[in-house]
N, CA, C and O atoms as a CHARMM CRD file, in Angstrom:
* protein
*
  316
    1    1 UNK  N    -35.73600   8.01600  13.46700 PROA 1      0.00000
    2    1 UNK  CA   -34.51800   8.59100  12.92500 PROA 1      0.00000
    3    1 UNK  C    -33.35100   8.22300  13.83200 PROA 1      0.00000
    4    1 UNK  O    -33.42800   8.35400  15.05300 PROA 1      0.00000
    5    2 UNK  N    -32.28700   7.76800  13.22000 PROA 2      0.00000
    6    2 UNK  CA   -31.11100   7.32700  13.95700 PROA 2      0.00000
    7    2 UNK  C    -30.14200   8.48700  14.13100 PROA 2      0.00000
    8    2 UNK  O    -29.87900   9.23300  13.18800 PROA 2      0.00000
    9    3 UNK  N    -29.61100   8.63400  15.34600 PROA 3      0.00000
   10    3 UNK  CA   -28.63100   9.68000  15.59700 PROA 3      0.00000
   11    3 UNK  C    -27.23600   9.16800  15.26500 PROA 3      0.00000
   12    3 UNK  O    -26.88700   8.02800  15.57100 PROA 3      0.00000
   13    4 UNK  N    -26.45700  10.01900  14.64100 PROA 4      0.00000
   14    4 UNK  CA   -25.08400   9.66700  14.31400 PROA 4      0.00000
   15    4 UNK  C    -24.17900  10.48300  15.22400 PROA 4      0.00000
   16    4 UNK  O    -24.23600  11.71300  15.24500 PROA 4      0.00000
   17    5 UNK  N    -23.34600   9.77600  15.97200 PROA 5      0.00000
   18    5 UNK  CA   -22.45000  10.45200  16.90900 PROA 5      0.00000
   19    5 UNK  C    -21.29800  11.14700  16.20400 PROA 5      0.00000
   20    5 UNK  O    -21.04700  10.92400  15.02000 PROA 5      0.00000
   21    6 UNK  N    -20.60600  11.98800  16.95000 PROA 6      0.00000
   22    6 UNK  CA   -19.46300  12.71700  16.39900 PROA 6      0.00000
   23    6 UNK  C    -18.36000  11.76500  15.94300 PROA 6      0.00000
   24    6 UNK  O    -17.70100  12.01800  14.93500 PROA 6      0.00000
   25    7 UNK  N    -18.15800  10.68700  16.66900 PROA 7      0.00000
   26    7 UNK  CA   -17.09800   9.73500  16.31000 PROA 7      0.00000
   27    7 UNK  C    -17.36000   9.09400  14.95400 PROA 7      0.00000
   28    7 UNK  O    -16.43500   8.91200  14.16200 PROA 7      0.00000
   29    8 UNK  N    -18.60500   8.75300  14.68500 PROA 8      0.00000
   30    8 UNK  CA   -18.94500   8.11900  13.41400 PROA 8      0.00000
   31    8 UNK  C    -18.71300   9.07100  12.24100 PROA 8      0.00000
   32    8 UNK  O    -18.26900   8.64300  11.17500 PROA 8      0.00000
   33    9 UNK  N    -19.00600  10.34400  12.42700 PROA 9      0.00000
   34    9 UNK  CA   -18.80700  11.32800  11.36700 PROA 9      0.00000
   35    9 UNK  C    -17.32400  11.59900  11.13000 PROA 9      0.00000
   36    9 UNK  O    -16.89900  11.77100   9.98800 PROA 9      0.00000
   37   10 UNK  N    -16.54500  11.63500  12.19300 PROA 10     0.00000
   38   10 UNK  CA   -15.13500  12.00000  12.10400 PROA 10     0.00000
   39   10 UNK  C    -14.25800  10.85700  11.59900 PROA 10     0.00000
   40   10 UNK  O    -13.13000  11.09500  11.16600 PROA 10     0.00000
   41   11 UNK  N    -14.74900   9.63600  11.64800 PROA 11     0.00000
   42   11 UNK  CA   -13.95800   8.47000  11.26700 PROA 11     0.00000
   43   11 UNK  C    -13.66300   8.49000   9.77200 PROA 11     0.00000
   44   11 UNK  O    -14.57500   8.57600   8.95000 PROA 11     0.00000
   45   12 UNK  N    -12.40400   8.41000   9.43600 PROA 12     0.00000
   46   12 UNK  CA   -11.99500   8.39300   8.03300 PROA 12     0.00000
   47   12 UNK  C    -11.64400   6.97200   7.62500 PROA 12     0.00000
   48   12 UNK  O    -11.22000   6.15500   8.44200 PROA 12     0.00000
   49   13 UNK  N    -11.83000   6.70100   6.34400 PROA 13     0.00000
   50   13 UNK  CA   -11.44400   5.40300   5.80900 PROA 13     0.00000
   51   13 UNK  C     -9.92100   5.38200   5.67100 PROA 13     0.00000
   52   13 UNK  O     -9.33100   6.29500   5.09400 PROA 13     0.00000
   53   14 UNK  N     -9.29700   4.34900   6.19700 PROA 14     0.00000
   54   14 UNK  CA    -7.84700   4.23000   6.10100 PROA 14     0.00000
   55   14 UNK  C     -7.46200   3.87900   4.67600 PROA 14     0.00000
   56   14 UNK  O     -8.15100   3.09600   4.02300 PROA 14     0.00000
   57   15 UNK  N     -6.35900   4.45400   4.18000 PROA 15     0.00000
   58   15 UNK  CA    -5.91900   4.10400   2.82600 PROA 15     0.00000
   59   15 UNK  C     -5.48700   2.63700   2.75300 PROA 15     0.00000
   60   15 UNK  O     -4.99500   2.06900   3.72900 PROA 15     0.00000
   61   16 UNK  N     -5.67900   2.04600   1.59100 PROA 16     0.00000
   62   16 UNK  CA    -5.34000   0.63500   1.39600 PROA 16     0.00000
   63   16 UNK  C     -3.85100   0.47600   1.09800 PROA 16     0.00000
   64   16 UNK  O     -3.14200   1.45500   0.86700 PROA 16     0.00000
   65   17 UNK  N     -3.39700  -0.76600   1.10900 PROA 17     0.00000
   66   17 UNK  CA    -2.00400  -1.06100   0.75000 PROA 17     0.00000
   67   17 UNK  C     -1.73600  -0.57000  -0.66800 PROA 17     0.00000
   68   17 UNK  O     -0.67700  -0.00400  -0.94000 PROA 17     0.00000
   69   18 UNK  N     -2.68600  -0.78200  -1.57000 PROA 18     0.00000
   70   18 UNK  CA    -2.51900  -0.36300  -2.95800 PROA 18     0.00000
   71   18 UNK  C     -2.34600   1.14800  -3.06100 PROA 18     0.00000
   72   18 UNK  O     -1.44100   1.62700  -3.74400 PROA 18     0.00000
   73   19 UNK  N     -3.20500   1.89000  -2.39000 PROA 19     0.00000
   74   19 UNK  CA    -3.13000   3.35600  -2.43600 PROA 19     0.00000
   75   19 UNK  C     -1.81100   3.86800  -1.85500 PROA 19     0.00000
   76   19 UNK  O     -1.19200   4.77300  -2.41400 PROA 19     0.00000
   77   20 UNK  N     -1.39200   3.29600  -0.75200 PROA 20     0.00000
   78   20 UNK  CA    -0.13900   3.71900  -0.12800 PROA 20     0.00000
   79   20 UNK  C      1.06900   3.32600  -0.97600 PROA 20     0.00000
   80   20 UNK  O      2.04200   4.07600  -1.05900 PROA 20     0.00000
   81   21 UNK  N      1.00900   2.15600  -1.60100 PROA 21     0.00000
   82   21 UNK  CA     2.10200   1.71800  -2.47400 PROA 21     0.00000
   83   21 UNK  C      2.24000   2.65600  -3.66700 PROA 21     0.00000
   84   21 UNK  O      3.35400   3.00000  -4.06000 PROA 21     0.00000
   85   22 UNK  N      1.12800   3.06700  -4.23700 PROA 22     0.00000
   86   22 UNK  CA     1.15600   4.02800  -5.33700 PROA 22     0.00000
   87   22 UNK  C      1.80800   5.32600  -4.88200 PROA 22     0.00000
   88   22 UNK  O      2.64600   5.88500  -5.58900 PROA 22     0.00000
   89   23 UNK  N      1.42900   5.79900  -3.71600 PROA 23     0.00000
   90   23 UNK  CA     1.99500   7.04600  -3.18400 PROA 23     0.00000
   91   23 UNK  C      3.50500   6.91500  -2.94300 PROA 23     0.00000
   92   23 UNK  O      4.26900   7.82700  -3.25700 PROA 23     0.00000
   93   24 UNK  N      3.91800   5.79800  -2.39400 PROA 24     0.00000
   94   24 UNK  CA     5.34500   5.56200  -2.12300 PROA 24     0.00000
   95   24 UNK  C      6.13800   5.55600  -3.42400 PROA 24     0.00000
   96   24 UNK  O      7.20100   6.17100  -3.50400 PROA 24     0.00000
   97   25 UNK  N      5.63100   4.86900  -4.43800 PROA 25     0.00000
   98   25 UNK  CA     6.34700   4.79700  -5.71200 PROA 25     0.00000
   99   25 UNK  C      6.35300   6.14100  -6.45000 PROA 25     0.00000
  100   25 UNK  O      7.31000   6.45500  -7.15900 PROA 25     0.00000
  101   26 UNK  N      5.29100   6.92800  -6.28500 PROA 26     0.00000
  102   26 UNK  CA     5.26500   8.26300  -6.88900 PROA 26     0.00000
  103   26 UNK  C      6.35100   9.14900  -6.27900 PROA 26     0.00000
  104   26 UNK  O      7.06100   9.86000  -6.99100 PROA 26     0.00000
  105   27 UNK  N      6.46800   9.09700  -4.96400 PROA 27     0.00000
  106   27 UNK  CA     7.43500   9.94800  -4.27000 PROA 27     0.00000
  107   27 UNK  C      8.87300   9.48100  -4.46700 PROA 27     0.00000
  108   27 UNK  O      9.79900  10.29100  -4.42500 PROA 27     0.00000
  109   28 UNK  N      9.06200   8.19700  -4.67700 PROA 28     0.00000
  110   28 UNK  CA    10.40500   7.64000  -4.80100 PROA 28     0.00000
  111   28 UNK  C     11.02300   7.91100  -6.16700 PROA 28     0.00000
  112   28 UNK  O     12.22900   8.13900  -6.25600 PROA 28     0.00000
  113   29 UNK  N     10.23900   7.89100  -7.21200 PROA 29     0.00000
  114   29 UNK  CA    10.68500   8.17200  -8.58300 PROA 29     0.00000
  115   29 UNK  C     11.56700   7.09100  -9.21300 PROA 29     0.00000
  116   29 UNK  O     11.96800   7.23400 -10.36800 PROA 29     0.00000
  117   30 UNK  N     11.87500   6.03000  -8.49600 PROA 30     0.00000
  118   30 UNK  CA    12.62600   4.92600  -9.09600 PROA 30     0.00000
  119   30 UNK  C     12.04700   3.60700  -8.58500 PROA 30     0.00000
  120   30 UNK  O     11.38000   3.59500  -7.55000 PROA 30     0.00000
  121   31 UNK  N     12.28400   2.50800  -9.28300 PROA 31     0.00000
  122   31 UNK  CA    11.71200   1.21200  -8.88800 PROA 31     0.00000
  123   31 UNK  C     12.18000   0.76700  -7.49800 PROA 31     0.00000
  124   31 UNK  O     13.30600   1.04000  -7.08100 PROA 31     0.00000
  125   32 UNK  N     11.28800   0.08300  -6.80700 PROA 32     0.00000
  126   32 UNK  CA    11.60300  -0.43600  -5.46900 PROA 32     0.00000
  127   32 UNK  C     11.28400  -1.92400  -5.38900 PROA 32     0.00000
  128   32 UNK  O     10.35800  -2.41300  -6.03700 PROA 32     0.00000
  129   33 UNK  N     12.05800  -2.62200  -4.59300 PROA 33     0.00000
  130   33 UNK  CA    11.80200  -4.02700  -4.29000 PROA 33     0.00000
  131   33 UNK  C     10.58700  -4.07600  -3.35400 PROA 33     0.00000
  132   33 UNK  O     10.38900  -3.17100  -2.54400 PROA 33     0.00000
  133   34 UNK  N      9.78200  -5.12600  -3.46700 PROA 34     0.00000
  134   34 UNK  CA     8.57900  -5.19300  -2.64300 PROA 34     0.00000
  135   34 UNK  C      8.90000  -5.20300  -1.14500 PROA 34     0.00000
  136   34 UNK  O      8.07800  -4.76500  -0.34000 PROA 34     0.00000
  137   35 UNK  N     10.06700  -5.69100  -0.76500 PROA 35     0.00000
  138   35 UNK  CA    10.45000  -5.66400   0.65500 PROA 35     0.00000
  139   35 UNK  C     10.69900  -4.23600   1.13200 PROA 35     0.00000
  140   35 UNK  O     10.36500  -3.88700   2.26400 PROA 35     0.00000
  141   36 UNK  N     11.28700  -3.41300   0.26700 PROA 36     0.00000
  142   36 UNK  CA    11.51700  -2.00200   0.59200 PROA 36     0.00000
  143   36 UNK  C     10.18100  -1.26200   0.69700 PROA 36     0.00000
  144   36 UNK  O     10.01000  -0.40300   1.56200 PROA 36     0.00000
  145   37 UNK  N      9.24900  -1.59300  -0.17800 PROA 37     0.00000
  146   37 UNK  CA     7.90800  -0.99100  -0.10900 PROA 37     0.00000
  147   37 UNK  C      7.25600  -1.34300   1.21600 PROA 37     0.00000
  148   37 UNK  O      6.63400  -0.49100   1.85100 PROA 37     0.00000
  149   38 UNK  N      7.39500  -2.59900   1.63700 PROA 38     0.00000
  150   38 UNK  CA     6.83100  -3.04800   2.91400 PROA 38     0.00000
  151   38 UNK  C      7.44200  -2.26500   4.07900 PROA 38     0.00000
  152   38 UNK  O      6.72300  -1.83500   4.98100 PROA 38     0.00000
  153   39 UNK  N      8.74500  -2.08100   4.06300 PROA 39     0.00000
  154   39 UNK  CA     9.40600  -1.30000   5.12400 PROA 39     0.00000
  155   39 UNK  C      8.87800   0.12800   5.17600 PROA 39     0.00000
  156   39 UNK  O      8.64500   0.67000   6.25600 PROA 39     0.00000
  157   40 UNK  N      8.69000   0.73000   4.01900 PROA 40     0.00000
  158   40 UNK  CA     8.18800   2.10700   3.96600 PROA 40     0.00000
  159   40 UNK  C      6.73700   2.19800   4.43300 PROA 40     0.00000
  160   40 UNK  O      6.34100   3.18900   5.04600 PROA 40     0.00000
  161   41 UNK  N      5.94900   1.16700   4.14600 PROA 41     0.00000
  162   41 UNK  CA     4.57500   1.13000   4.65000 PROA 41     0.00000
  163   41 UNK  C      4.57000   1.06500   6.17800 PROA 41     0.00000
  164   41 UNK  O      3.78600   1.75200   6.83300 PROA 41     0.00000
  165   42 UNK  N      5.44300   0.24100   6.73500 PROA 42     0.00000
  166   42 UNK  CA     5.53800   0.12100   8.19500 PROA 42     0.00000
  167   42 UNK  C      5.97800   1.43600   8.82700 PROA 42     0.00000
  168   42 UNK  O      5.46500   1.82300   9.87700 PROA 42     0.00000
  169   43 UNK  N      6.94000   2.13400   8.18200 PROA 43     0.00000
  170   43 UNK  CA     7.40100   3.42700   8.69700 PROA 43     0.00000
  171   43 UNK  C      6.28100   4.46500   8.70700 PROA 43     0.00000
  172   43 UNK  O      6.25400   5.35200   9.56000 PROA 43     0.00000
  173   44 UNK  N      5.36100   4.34500   7.75400 PROA 44     0.00000
  174   44 UNK  CA     4.21500   5.25900   7.69000 PROA 44     0.00000
  175   44 UNK  C      3.14300   4.90700   8.71200 PROA 44     0.00000
  176   44 UNK  O      2.17000   5.64400   8.88000 PROA 44     0.00000
  177   45 UNK  N      3.32200   3.78800   9.38900 PROA 45     0.00000
  178   45 UNK  CA     2.37300   3.41600  10.43300 PROA 45     0.00000
  179   45 UNK  C      1.28000   2.47100   9.98100 PROA 45     0.00000
  180   45 UNK  O      0.32400   2.23600  10.72000 PROA 45     0.00000
  181   46 UNK  N      1.40000   1.92200   8.77700 PROA 46     0.00000
  182   46 UNK  CA     0.38700   0.97300   8.32000 PROA 46     0.00000
  183   46 UNK  C      0.48500  -0.30200   9.14500 PROA 46     0.00000
  184   46 UNK  O      1.57400  -0.84300   9.34000 PROA 46     0.00000
  185   47 UNK  N     -0.65500  -0.77800   9.62900 PROA 47     0.00000
  186   47 UNK  CA    -0.68400  -1.99600  10.44400 PROA 47     0.00000
  187   47 UNK  C     -1.22000  -3.14200   9.59900 PROA 47     0.00000
  188   47 UNK  O     -2.35400  -3.10800   9.12000 PROA 47     0.00000
  189   48 UNK  N     -0.39200  -4.14100   9.42900 PROA 48     0.00000
  190   48 UNK  CA    -0.76700  -5.31700   8.64000 PROA 48     0.00000
  191   48 UNK  C     -1.53200  -6.30300   9.50500 PROA 48     0.00000
  192   48 UNK  O     -1.30100  -6.39500  10.71100 PROA 48     0.00000
  193   49 UNK  N     -2.44700  -7.04100   8.87900 PROA 49     0.00000
  194   49 UNK  CA    -3.26700  -8.00400   9.61000 PROA 49     0.00000
  195   49 UNK  C     -2.80000  -9.43700   9.40000 PROA 49     0.00000
  196   49 UNK  O     -3.28700 -10.35300  10.06200 PROA 49     0.00000
  197   50 UNK  N     -1.86300  -9.63300   8.48600 PROA 50     0.00000
  198   50 UNK  CA    -1.33900 -10.96600   8.22100 PROA 50     0.00000
  199   50 UNK  C     -0.02000 -11.17500   8.94700 PROA 50     0.00000
  200   50 UNK  O      0.61500 -10.22400   9.40100 PROA 50     0.00000
  201   51 UNK  N      0.37600 -12.42300   9.04600 PROA 51     0.00000
  202   51 UNK  CA     1.66000 -12.74000   9.67500 PROA 51     0.00000
  203   51 UNK  C      2.82900 -12.31700   8.80100 PROA 51     0.00000
  204   51 UNK  O      3.89000 -11.95000   9.30600 PROA 51     0.00000
  205   52 UNK  N      2.63000 -12.36900   7.47600 PROA 52     0.00000
  206   52 UNK  CA     3.69900 -12.04600   6.53700 PROA 52     0.00000
  207   52 UNK  C      3.30400 -10.82000   5.70600 PROA 52     0.00000
  208   52 UNK  O      2.70400 -10.97400   4.64200 PROA 52     0.00000
  209   53 UNK  N      3.63000  -9.60100   6.17300 PROA 53     0.00000
  210   53 UNK  CA     3.24000  -8.39000   5.45200 PROA 53     0.00000
  211   53 UNK  C      3.86700  -8.27400   4.06500 PROA 53     0.00000
  212   53 UNK  O      3.26000  -7.70900   3.15500 PROA 53     0.00000
  213   54 UNK  N      5.07700  -8.80700   3.90100 PROA 54     0.00000
  214   54 UNK  CA     5.73000  -8.73600   2.59300 PROA 54     0.00000
  215   54 UNK  C      4.91300  -9.48400   1.54000 PROA 54     0.00000
  216   54 UNK  O      4.80500  -9.04600   0.39500 PROA 54     0.00000
  217   55 UNK  N      4.35500 -10.59300   1.93500 PROA 55     0.00000
  218   55 UNK  CA     3.51800 -11.37400   1.01800 PROA 55     0.00000
  219   55 UNK  C      2.27300 -10.57300   0.62600 PROA 55     0.00000
  220   55 UNK  O      1.85100 -10.62000  -0.53000 PROA 55     0.00000
  221   56 UNK  N      1.69000  -9.85000   1.56100 PROA 56     0.00000
  222   56 UNK  CA     0.51900  -9.01100   1.27000 PROA 56     0.00000
  223   56 UNK  C      0.85100  -7.97200   0.21200 PROA 56     0.00000
  224   56 UNK  O      0.08700  -7.77500  -0.73300 PROA 56     0.00000
  225   57 UNK  N      1.98200  -7.31400   0.36900 PROA 57     0.00000
  226   57 UNK  CA     2.40000  -6.28700  -0.58800 PROA 57     0.00000
  227   57 UNK  C      2.64800  -6.92300  -1.95500 PROA 57     0.00000
  228   57 UNK  O      2.20700  -6.39900  -2.97800 PROA 57     0.00000
  229   58 UNK  N      3.34400  -8.03700  -1.96900 PROA 58     0.00000
  230   58 UNK  CA     3.65800  -8.74000  -3.21900 PROA 58     0.00000
  231   58 UNK  C      2.38000  -9.14100  -3.96600 PROA 58     0.00000
  232   58 UNK  O      2.29000  -8.98200  -5.18300 PROA 58     0.00000
  233   59 UNK  N      1.41100  -9.65300  -3.23600 PROA 59     0.00000
  234   59 UNK  CA     0.14500 -10.07600  -3.83300 PROA 59     0.00000
  235   59 UNK  C     -0.59300  -8.88000  -4.42700 PROA 59     0.00000
  236   59 UNK  O     -1.09500  -8.95400  -5.54800 PROA 59     0.00000
  237   60 UNK  N     -0.66100  -7.79200  -3.68800 PROA 60     0.00000
  238   60 UNK  CA    -1.36000  -6.59200  -4.16500 PROA 60     0.00000
  239   60 UNK  C     -0.71100  -6.05600  -5.43300 PROA 60     0.00000
  240   60 UNK  O     -1.40600  -5.71800  -6.39100 PROA 60     0.00000
  241   61 UNK  N      0.60700  -5.97800  -5.44600 PROA 61     0.00000
  242   61 UNK  CA     1.31800  -5.46300  -6.61900 PROA 61     0.00000
  243   61 UNK  C      1.03800  -6.33600  -7.84600 PROA 61     0.00000
  244   61 UNK  O      0.81000  -5.81400  -8.93700 PROA 61     0.00000
  245   62 UNK  N      1.05400  -7.63100  -7.67800 PROA 62     0.00000
  246   62 UNK  CA     0.82900  -8.53700  -8.80800 PROA 62     0.00000
  247   62 UNK  C     -0.63600  -8.62400  -9.22500 PROA 62     0.00000
  248   62 UNK  O     -0.94300  -9.08000 -10.32700 PROA 62     0.00000
  249   63 UNK  N     -1.52800  -8.19500  -8.36000 PROA 63     0.00000
  250   63 UNK  CA    -2.95500  -8.20500  -8.67000 PROA 63     0.00000
  251   63 UNK  C     -3.33800  -7.06000  -9.61300 PROA 63     0.00000
  252   63 UNK  O     -4.37000  -7.12000 -10.28300 PROA 63     0.00000
  253   64 UNK  N     -2.50400  -6.02100  -9.66000 PROA 64     0.00000
  254   64 UNK  CA    -2.80900  -4.83800 -10.47600 PROA 64     0.00000
  255   64 UNK  C     -1.70700  -4.58000 -11.51000 PROA 64     0.00000
  256   64 UNK  O     -0.92800  -3.63900 -11.35900 PROA 64     0.00000
  257   65 UNK  N     -1.63700  -5.40600 -12.55300 PROA 65     0.00000
  258   65 UNK  CA    -0.58700  -5.23600 -13.56300 PROA 65     0.00000
  259   65 UNK  C     -0.73800  -3.96300 -14.39300 PROA 65     0.00000
  260   65 UNK  O      0.21900  -3.53000 -15.03600 PROA 65     0.00000
  261   66 UNK  N     -1.92700  -3.36100 -14.38800 PROA 66     0.00000
  262   66 UNK  CA    -2.12000  -2.10600 -15.11900 PROA 66     0.00000
  263   66 UNK  C     -1.51600  -0.92100 -14.37100 PROA 66     0.00000
  264   66 UNK  O     -1.26600   0.12600 -14.96800 PROA 66     0.00000
  265   67 UNK  N     -1.28000  -1.07600 -13.07200 PROA 67     0.00000
  266   67 UNK  CA    -0.72100   0.00600 -12.25800 PROA 67     0.00000
  267   67 UNK  C      0.78300  -0.11500 -12.05400 PROA 67     0.00000
  268   67 UNK  O      1.50200   0.88400 -12.05200 PROA 67     0.00000
  269   68 UNK  N      1.24700  -1.34800 -11.88300 PROA 68     0.00000
  270   68 UNK  CA     2.64200  -1.57800 -11.51300 PROA 68     0.00000
  271   68 UNK  C      3.37900  -2.33300 -12.61500 PROA 68     0.00000
  272   68 UNK  O      2.85300  -3.28900 -13.18500 PROA 68     0.00000
  273   69 UNK  N      4.57700  -1.90100 -12.90200 PROA 69     0.00000
  274   69 UNK  CA     5.39600  -2.55100 -13.92200 PROA 69     0.00000
  275   69 UNK  C      6.61900  -3.17600 -13.26400 PROA 69     0.00000
  276   69 UNK  O      7.30000  -2.54100 -12.46000 PROA 69     0.00000
  277   70 UNK  N      6.88600  -4.42300 -13.61600 PROA 70     0.00000
  278   70 UNK  CA     8.05000  -5.13800 -13.09700 PROA 70     0.00000
  279   70 UNK  C      9.27900  -4.71000 -13.88400 PROA 70     0.00000
  280   70 UNK  O      9.30200  -4.82800 -15.10900 PROA 70     0.00000
  281   71 UNK  N     10.30400  -4.21400 -13.19300 PROA 71     0.00000
  282   71 UNK  CA    11.51000  -3.75100 -13.87300 PROA 71     0.00000
  283   71 UNK  C     12.64000  -4.75400 -13.75200 PROA 71     0.00000
  284   71 UNK  O     13.49100  -4.83600 -14.63800 PROA 71     0.00000
  285   72 UNK  N     12.66200  -5.51200 -12.67900 PROA 72     0.00000
  286   72 UNK  CA    13.61600  -6.60100 -12.46500 PROA 72     0.00000
  287   72 UNK  C     12.97500  -7.52900 -11.43800 PROA 72     0.00000
  288   72 UNK  O     11.90500  -7.21300 -10.91900 PROA 72     0.00000
  289   73 UNK  N     13.59900  -8.65900 -11.13300 PROA 73     0.00000
  290   73 UNK  CA    12.93200  -9.58900 -10.20100 PROA 73     0.00000
  291   73 UNK  C     12.49100  -8.92700  -8.90100 PROA 73     0.00000
  292   73 UNK  O     13.30100  -8.36900  -8.15900 PROA 73     0.00000
  293   74 UNK  N     11.18800  -9.00300  -8.64500 PROA 74     0.00000
  294   74 UNK  CA    10.54600  -8.49400  -7.41500 PROA 74     0.00000
  295   74 UNK  C     10.72100  -6.99600  -7.21900 PROA 74     0.00000
  296   74 UNK  O     10.57500  -6.50100  -6.10200 PROA 74     0.00000
  297   75 UNK  N     11.03100  -6.26500  -8.28600 PROA 75     0.00000
  298   75 UNK  CA    11.21000  -4.81900  -8.22000 PROA 75     0.00000
  299   75 UNK  C     10.20300  -4.17800  -9.16400 PROA 75     0.00000
  300   75 UNK  O     10.04200  -4.60900 -10.30600 PROA 75     0.00000
  301   76 UNK  N      9.51900  -3.12800  -8.66600 PROA 76     0.00000
  302   76 UNK  CA     8.40300  -2.55200  -9.40700 PROA 76     0.00000
  303   76 UNK  C      8.45100  -1.03100  -9.43400 PROA 76     0.00000
  304   76 UNK  O      9.05900  -0.38100  -8.58400 PROA 76     0.00000
  305   77 UNK  N      7.76900  -0.48600 -10.47100 PROA 77     0.00000
  306   77 UNK  CA     7.57600   0.95500 -10.56400 PROA 77     0.00000
  307   77 UNK  C      6.15800   1.18000 -11.06500 PROA 77     0.00000
  308   77 UNK  O      5.48200   0.23200 -11.46600 PROA 77     0.00000
  309   78 UNK  N      5.71000   2.41400 -11.04400 PROA 78     0.00000
  310   78 UNK  CA     4.38700   2.73700 -11.58300 PROA 78     0.00000
  311   78 UNK  C      4.45800   2.79200 -13.09500 PROA 78     0.00000
  312   78 UNK  O      5.46600   3.20100 -13.67100 PROA 78     0.00000
  313   79 UNK  N      3.36900   2.37200 -13.73000 PROA 79     0.00000
  314   79 UNK  CA     3.32000   2.45200 -15.20500 PROA 79     0.00000
  315   79 UNK  C      3.06900   3.86900 -15.63900 PROA 79     0.00000
  316   79 UNK  O      2.99400   4.14400 -16.83700 PROA 79     0.00000
């Protein structure tokens, strides 16, 4: 039987860019440019692993067209 330490039990899964973007857009109530979303993610303490975090956000938003609606160029809101 393997022992599980306190650290392993207490460790929480960090929210994804998608989950945080949804939360940001819910709280904002109006469409945001993907660069503004990136700034808000950074303010919340999200640490990006890529050199270009804005590109990461843009890719995630465009990967889920059922969640995000484009209102104007590079500006999105929740559906």
